[in-house]
N, C-alpha and C positions, 0 to 999 in steps of 0.2 A: 454766107452760103453754108458754112460748117455748122453754125448754130441752127439753121433751118433744117439741115439734114439730120442732125442729132435729135431735134424735137420730133421730126417725122418718124424716126426710128423708135423713139420712146412711145409715141402714140400707136404705132404699129404693134409694138410689143404688148402694150396694155390692152389693145383691142383683140389681139389673138389669144391672150390668156386671161380672159375676163373672169372665169370661174376661180382661177388661182389668185388673181389680184383681189377679188372679193374675199377670198379666204384669208389672205394676208391682212386686209383691212379689218376684218372681223376679229381675228386673233389678236392683232395689235390693239384694237379697241378694247377688248375684254381685259387683256393683260395690263394695259396702262390705266384702265379704270380702277383696277385693284391698287396699282401704284399710287394713283391720285388719291384714292380713298384713304390709303395708309398715311400719306402726307397730311391730308386734311384732318385726319383723326389725331395726329400728333400736334397739329396746330390747335385743335380743340382742347386737347389735354393741357397744352401750355397756357391757353387763355383761361381755362378753368382754374389752374393753379394760381395764376396771377390774381384772378378775381377772388377766389375763396381764401387763399392763404393770407390775404390782406384783411379778411373779415372774421375768420374763425378765432375762437377763444379757448383757453384752458379754464375749466371750471373746477375750483377747489371746494367741494361740497363738505360742509361742516356736519358734525354728528347731530342727528335729530334724536328725540326721545326714543328709548327702547331699541336702539340700534345694536346689532350683534357684531359690528366690525371690531377688529382688534384694537384700533385706536380710540374706541368709544366705550371703554369699560367704565368710565366715570359718568356715563350718560350724556345728556345733551351738552354741546360745546359751551363752555363758560365764557364770560366776558374776558377773563384773563387769557384764555387760550385764543380767542379771536384776536385780541391785541397782539399776542405773540406771532400769530400767523401773518397779520397785517404788517407788523414790523419786519418780519422775515421777507415778505414780498417786496417791501420798500428798502431793503438793505442794500449796501454797496456791492455785495457779492452777486445779487441778482439784477442789479441796475442795468448792466449791459444787455440783458435779455428781456427785461420787462418794459413795455412801453406805457401801459396804463392798467390800473387796478380799480375795479368797481365792486362795491359790496351790494349784494342782493338779499334783502331781508325776507321774512316769511310772507309778508303781505304782497310784495312784488313777485315772489316765486309763485304764489297762489294765483295771481292775476295772469301771469304768463302761462301757467298750467291750464287755466280755464280757457284762455284764448286759443291755445294750441289744440286742445281737444274739444272745442265747442261743437256741439251737435253730435258727439259720439257717445258711446256707452261709458267712457271714462270720465266724462264731465261730471264734476261734483263728487267723485268717489273718494278723493283725498281731502280731509279737512285742512284748514289753514295752519293749525297748530302742529301738524305733522309734516309740513313742508320743510325741505332742507334750506337753510341759509347757505350762501356761497359767496366766494370771491371770484369774480370773472376777470381773468387776466388776458390782456392783449399783449402779444410778444413782439419784440423788434424783428425777429426772424421766426416765422411760424414753424419752420422745419426743426427748430431746436426745442420742441415742446417737452422732450424727455427730461430736460433739466428741471423743469417745474415738478414733474411727476416724481423724480428721484428725490427732490428736496423735501417733499411733503408726504411721501409714502408712509413714513413712520412717525409723523407728527401727531401728537395727542390733540384730539378735537377734530381731526380730519377723517371723515368717513371714506371718501373716495376722491380721486383726481381724474376727471373725465376730459379727454382731449378730442375735440371734433376732427382733428387732423387724421386720427386713426380711421374714421369712416371714409374720409376723402382718399386716404392712401389705398384703401381697398378698392374704391371706385377707379382710381387711376391705374391700379394694378390690372384690373379687368380690361380697361381701355388699352393699356400697353400690350396685353396678351392678344387682344383683337388686332392691334397693329401688326404684331409679329405674324399672326396667321395670315393677314392680308398681304404682307410682304412675301411670305412663303409661297402663297398661291400666285402672286404676281411674278415671282421668280420662275416658277414652273411654266406659267403662261408665256413669259418673255422668251424662255428657252424654246418653247414650241413655236413661237412667232419667228425666231431666228432660223430654226430648221425649215419652216415653211417658206420663208423668204429665200433661203438658199436653194430649196427645191424649185421654187418658181423661177429664179434666175437661171438655174442650171437647165431647166426645160426650155426657157426662152433662148438661151445661148445655143442649145442643141438644135432647136428648130431653125435657127439662122446661122448654122455653122458654115453653110456654103457662102453666104454673104461675108461672113467673118474671114473666111479663107481668101476671098478675092481682095478684101480690104488689106489683108496682110501682104498679099503679093504686090499690090501697088504702092506699098510703103507706108501704110497708115500706122500711126503710133499706137502703143498699147492703151494710152489714155483715151484716144479718139475711138478706139474699138470698144472699150469697156464702159465708157461714159453713158451710152443709152441704157445699157442693162442696169448700171448703178442707179440711174435716175428712176427707173421703173420701180425698184424696190423702195427707194427713198420716198417717192410720191405716194405709193400705196401705204407705207407706214405712216407718213405724215397725215394722210387722210384719216387713218384709224386713230392717231393721237389727237387730232382736232375733234373728232367725234367723241372721244372719251372726255376731253375737256368740256365739250358742250353738254354731255350727259351729266357730268359732275355739277356744272353750272345750274342745270335744271333741277337736279336733286337738292342742291343747297337752297335754291330760290323757293321751290315749292315745298320741300320736305323740312328744311331747317328754318329758314326765314319765314316761310308761310305757315307751317303747322306746328313744328316743335317749339318755336319761339313763344307761341301762345300757351303751350302746355308747361314749359319750363321757364317761368318768368324770373326765377332766381339765378339763372345761369348766363354767363357771357358766351354767346354762340358765334361760330364762324359765319362769314357772309360772302357775298359775291366778290368782294375784294380779295379774299383768300384764294378763290378760284382763279382770279386773274393772275395771282402770283404763281399758282401751280401750273397753269396752262402752258407757259413757255417751257417749263421744266419737262412736262410730258412730251411736248413736240420735240424738244432737244433729245430726249431719251429715244424716242421713236426714230429720229433721223440717224443718230449715232448707231443705234442697234442695226438698222437696215443697211447703213453704209458699211459697217464692219462685216456683217454677214455677206453682203454682196461682193465686197472686195476679196474676201477669202475664197468665195466660190468662183469668181471670175478669174483669179490667178490660176485656177486649176483647169477650168473648162473653156477658156478662150484661147488656149494655146493651139497653134496649128502646126 
């Protein structure tokens, strides 16, 4: 009987405050959409790091003819300089950091250049004899690329040390900034949602203050009186959280797995599995947020 009464009170409150309940649902939906987007974005950054850091290389470019670099005053890198560089890469000092070393000669460099710029205005603009020979170094830990750069920055015969991680770090920095912005917006929206939930519960409690007073007089407990109002806020917030999880699922399914996956074939992208992980988190945040806001409001406005 008590459960039936509480459910009837919850339904009555939701029906009487439809516009306010819809407002709570929408604000919760938007705020948790930003929270979910921020979590998924960080998951994407993590997957990209795992994928690319395992594949990127540090390239030690050797001096070509007519180079103006400081280490190339003697002209093109000599066989002796190449041997010294190779020995240094395979030395015991760098062994803990270097996983594999591969030498790319001018012919291979020219082929890679032609493949990379095939069909563009750059194709065929650099002759084979002007291409840089290089040592391609795969590291044990891709985040320790500075060690290679420092080791060869002043080595004779080395024109430049290029690390692909520098480009990735810039990309990840941009994605991290986007995450911070999403979290900031989500925080503001969550605050708005809590204030709106508090206002909705306060209006609902005010409209039923007479019934609350009667229940208090007949000896009803605080929990029994407050529970219907609490459930109203929790239900509205849970609906908004569920809608935000559904919207993220559609976005990932059609936007990431459907469209972006075909455009960015070299990336490891998030999928529906990640959304399934995030969905319970969003619902939990929505329920806790609504419950806390409702309890604070009810302790003040259900006293008789």
